[in-house]
C-alpha angles and dihedrals in degrees: 000000000000113000117173118243114251113222097188109087093207093051089046090055093046093049091047091053090048092052092048093048092046090050092052092047094048094049091050091049091050091049091052093047091050091049091054097048111110095216090064097048091097099029109056090159093066090044092056091047095052092042091051093049092050091047093052091050091050092047091050093050090048090051092052091049094049093047091051089054085065093045095257118137104206095194092051092044092053092050092050095050093082112161091011089059091053091050090050090050090057090049090051096047092109091053091048091046091053092048094053091043090053091053091049092050094048099042093040091046090214087140123026136185107272095031120128113228138167123211127171089356093305115119126191149122121283107243101172140004115201129176092266108029147009123234115219122183118198127213094274094050099258112149118225116192108202121190109240091234088063091059094047096044102039134056119255137175119246116196127212120258124278094037119192117231125213121226121194123194121187118206139175115224122200112249092247092065117094107232094210092053091047090049093052091047098049095042089053089051093050093047090054091068114083093206092058108087120247089203117077086031121230114254145176123230128195109230108172144342129208138161092284108038151349113249117215137175119223111202131186140151127234123208094221125049091216091060096059097092092042094055094040087063093044095050093041088055090049089053091050092049091052093049092049 
């Protein structure tokens, strides 16, 4: 690619901004096109892989173009680095390791978007697999970004689909409320919802009692990870209505 050097600093800045803006626009358009393609409706993992590869190619081309605006030939510079280039490659070994691990994960389909996995004691649903890392979101919405090399080099638990998700709600009951009656009421409420699992069964556990209140834990499992927040609100509201 032979791009003429621009000697005017203002024009160099303007052209650089144009290339950056064009790069951002093109990558967003590609992401939208990939999202709308029917063949990727069921395979989000492949979609993320192809999108990442295309993005990296576009970023690299944009970098070459911008450097040539300043009179820098990236290909020639890389060839002339010699020993420095080798040193940089050692420094970047983790990045390269994660990239290859990402390709292995995506092509091998050992882990897919939507899977439920547990690694290093952290359990969650896989929301995205990129070339460098995997995004896992646990049942309280905390995001855990795991390097792909961690998944390929360390053991992890992979749960069957659909995986049930446990929801715990802690509540303080006034001392005048009978805990057994409350338990019967709230379990009946939970069992009335078809998306709350009947196995394991929902339950209520006494945690603590003091001079002001009895503390209990209401536990149930939902069949779909995406329903956990919905039913946490519903059951919390049922608890509040009973207390009032």
